C-alpha positions as CSV (number, residue, x, y, z in Angstrom):
1,M,-0.4,12.0,-14.9
2,R,3.4,12.5,-15.6
3,S,2.9,16.0,-17.0
4,R,0.9,17.1,-13.9
5,T,3.5,15.6,-11.6
6,L,6.4,17.3,-13.3
7,G,4.5,20.5,-13.5
8,F,3.7,20.4,-9.8
9,F,7.4,19.6,-9.1
10,A,8.6,22.5,-11.2
11,L,6.3,25.0,-9.6
12,A,7.1,23.8,-6.1
13,A,10.8,23.8,-6.9
14,A,10.7,27.4,-8.3
15,I,8.8,28.7,-5.2
16,C,11.0,26.9,-2.7
17,F,14.2,27.8,-4.4
18,T,13.6,31.5,-3.7
19,A,12.8,30.8,-0.1
20,V,15.5,28.3,0.8
21,A,18.3,28.7,-1.8
22,C,20.7,29.7,0.9
23,S,20.0,26.8,3.2
24,G,23.0,25.0,1.8
25,G,24.0,21.4,1.8
26,A,25.1,19.1,-1.1
27,E,21.8,17.3,-1.0
28,S,19.8,20.5,-1.4
29,Q,22.1,21.6,-4.3
30,A,21.4,18.3,-6.0
31,T,17.7,19.2,-6.1
32,G,17.9,22.8,-7.2
33,G,18.3,24.3,-3.7
34,V,15.3,22.5,-2.3
35,K,15.6,19.9,0.5
36,P,15.1,16.4,-0.9
37,E,12.6,15.6,1.8
38,L,10.4,18.6,0.6
39,V,10.8,17.6,-3.0
40,A,9.6,14.0,-2.2
41,D,6.6,15.4,-0.3
42,Y,5.6,17.5,-3.3
43,I,5.9,14.6,-5.7
44,H,3.9,12.3,-3.4
45,T,1.1,14.9,-3.0
46,A,0.7,15.1,-6.8
47,L,0.9,11.3,-7.3
48,A,-1.5,10.5,-4.5
49,S,-4.0,13.1,-5.5
50,D,-4.2,11.9,-9.1
51,R,-4.6,8.3,-8.0
52,T,-7.3,9.1,-5.5
53,A,-9.2,11.2,-8.0
54,Y,-9.0,8.4,-10.5
55,T,-10.2,5.9,-7.9
56,K,-13.1,8.0,-6.5
57,H,-14.3,9.7,-9.7
58,V,-13.7,7.2,-12.4
59,V,-13.4,3.6,-11.1
60,N,-16.1,4.1,-8.4
61,R,-18.5,5.3,-11.1
62,A,-18.0,2.3,-13.4
63,K,-21.0,0.0,-13.6
64,K,-18.8,-3.1,-13.1
65,L,-15.8,-3.9,-10.9
66,E,-14.1,-7.1,-11.9
67,G,-17.2,-8.5,-13.5
68,K,-19.6,-7.7,-10.6
69,P,-22.2,-4.9,-10.9
70,K,-21.7,-1.8,-8.8
71,K,-25.0,-0.4,-7.4
72,D,-23.8,3.2,-7.7
73,G,-22.2,2.8,-11.0
74,V,-23.2,5.3,-13.8
75,L,-20.5,4.7,-16.4
76,A,-21.1,1.9,-18.9
77,I,-17.6,0.5,-18.4
78,E,-15.9,-2.1,-16.3
79,A,-12.8,-1.6,-14.1
80,T,-10.8,-4.7,-14.4
81,E,-7.3,-6.2,-14.3
82,G,-7.9,-7.5,-17.8
83,W,-8.8,-4.1,-19.1
84,E,-6.7,-4.4,-22.3
85,S,-8.6,-7.5,-23.5
86,N,-12.2,-6.5,-22.7
87,D,-12.4,-2.8,-23.5
88,G,-12.4,-1.9,-19.8
89,I,-10.4,0.6,-17.8
90,P,-7.4,-0.1,-15.5
91,L,-7.6,-0.6,-11.8
92,P,-6.1,2.2,-9.7
93,A,-2.8,0.3,-9.0
94,Q,-2.5,-0.5,-12.7
95,M,-3.1,3.1,-13.7
96,F,-0.4,4.1,-11.2
97,R,2.0,1.6,-12.6
98,L,1.4,2.8,-16.2
99,G,2.3,6.3,-15.2
100,S,5.4,5.0,-13.4
101,E,6.5,3.1,-16.5
102,I,6.1,6.2,-18.7
103,A,8.0,8.3,-16.3
104,S,10.9,5.8,-16.2
105,E,11.2,6.0,-20.0
106,A,11.6,9.8,-19.8
107,D,14.7,11.6,-18.6
108,T,13.2,12.4,-15.2
109,A,15.0,13.2,-12.0
110,F,13.2,10.6,-9.9
111,T,11.5,7.2,-10.0
112,Y,8.4,6.0,-8.2
113,N,6.5,2.8,-7.7
114,L,4.2,0.9,-5.4
115,I,5.4,-1.8,-3.0
116,S,3.5,-3.9,-0.4
117,T,3.9,-6.9,1.9
118,W,0.7,-8.2,0.4
119,Y,1.6,-7.7,-3.2
120,I,-0.4,-9.4,-6.0
121,N,1.9,-8.3,-8.8
122,D,5.4,-9.8,-8.1
123,A,7.0,-6.6,-9.4
124,Q,5.5,-4.7,-6.4
125,G,7.1,-6.7,-3.6
126,P,10.0,-5.2,-1.5
127,K,13.2,-5.7,-3.6
128,N,16.0,-5.0,-1.1
129,D,16.8,-4.5,2.5
130,F,15.9,-0.8,2.4
131,E,12.5,-1.4,1.0
132,K,11.8,-4.3,3.4
133,K,12.7,-2.0,6.3
134,A,10.7,0.9,5.0
135,I,7.5,-1.1,4.3
136,Q,7.6,-2.7,7.7
137,Q,7.8,0.7,9.4
138,V,5.1,2.3,7.2
139,E,2.7,-0.6,7.7
140,K,3.4,-0.5,11.5
141,T,3.1,3.2,12.1
142,G,1.1,4.5,9.2
143,E,3.7,7.3,8.8
144,P,6.2,8.0,5.9
145,F,9.6,6.5,6.2
146,K,12.5,8.6,4.8
147,E,16.2,7.9,4.5
148,Y,19.3,8.2,2.3
149,Q,20.5,5.1,0.6
150,E,23.2,4.1,-1.8
151,V,22.5,1.9,-4.8
152,G,25.2,0.9,-7.3
153,G,27.5,3.6,-6.0
154,K,24.9,6.3,-6.4
155,K,23.3,8.2,-3.5
156,Y,19.5,8.6,-3.3
157,F,17.0,10.2,-1.0
158,S,14.2,7.7,-0.7
159,A,10.8,8.1,0.9
160,L,8.0,5.6,1.3
161,Y,4.6,7.0,2.0
162,P,1.6,4.9,3.3
163,D,-0.8,3.8,0.6
164,K,-4.2,3.6,2.3
165,A,-7.5,2.2,1.1
166,V,-9.4,5.3,0.1
167,A,-12.3,3.8,-1.8
168,E,-14.4,0.6,-2.0
169,A,-12.6,-0.4,-5.2
170,C,-9.3,-0.6,-3.4
171,I,-10.4,-3.2,-0.8
172,T,-12.8,-5.1,-3.1
173,C,-10.2,-5.8,-5.8
174,H,-7.6,-7.0,-3.3
175,N,-9.8,-9.0,-1.0
176,T,-11.5,-10.9,-3.8
177,H,-8.5,-11.4,-6.1
178,P,-7.5,-15.1,-6.5
179,V,-3.8,-14.4,-5.9
180,H,-4.5,-12.4,-2.7
181,K,-6.9,-15.1,-1.4
182,E,-4.3,-17.8,-2.1
183,R,-1.3,-16.0,-0.7
184,Y,-2.8,-14.1,2.1
185,P,-6.1,-15.8,3.1
186,D,-6.2,-14.2,6.5
187,K,-5.6,-10.7,5.3
188,V,-8.9,-8.8,4.8
189,F,-8.4,-5.1,4.1
190,K,-10.8,-2.5,5.4
191,M,-11.3,1.2,4.5
192,D,-8.3,3.4,5.6
193,D,-6.0,0.4,6.1
194,V,-2.4,0.7,5.0
195,M,-2.2,-1.6,2.0
196,G,1.4,-0.8,1.0
197,G,3.4,2.2,0.2
198,I,4.4,4.7,-2.6
199,M,8.2,4.6,-3.0
200,I,9.9,7.7,-4.4
201,N,13.6,7.7,-5.2
202,I,15.4,11.0,-5.9
203,P,19.0,10.7,-7.2
204,L,21.5,13.1,-5.5
205,E,24.2,13.5,-8.1
206,G,27.3,15.2,-6.6
207,A,25.8,14.9,-3.1
């Protein structure tokens, strides 16, 4: 997923650089002449597309989802949180996090992760005032939230995009998960609900 994302970013940057290189601004210069907002949009498109494809065309075709048979399953595998110990495959959120961890180990120009008010993994809860503000707005409006922020003396362009339930696997895993049922007993997700957000942070060195 990382290679596709970086390839998509590089292609988009090359095309847009020709078109908007003279648009100016320190922020644009920090991202190769492309406006940070546009860069974030391209990155999100690649990330969301890969995750949706994995959910719809791999997880949804598994014969089991967290130990329960799937009537439309055709692949002799199970999609499960404990995929490493039972020869299964990761759930969509886990697959996304694996890609994020690999990207963070590389010398990339940005970071990304999932956050939610109704998080199951503690690492995916809002971590600062900016993320709390962003997730509240995204869950309320269903629209992306974009803003500049400063962390540790460094300036970033950050964008949080709504993470919606795009397949049965999304809502089934969360609604039936023991942690979700204990923490958020009254929260029952439905298709197309905003379940959280995809956070993208782009450093603006010299901006």
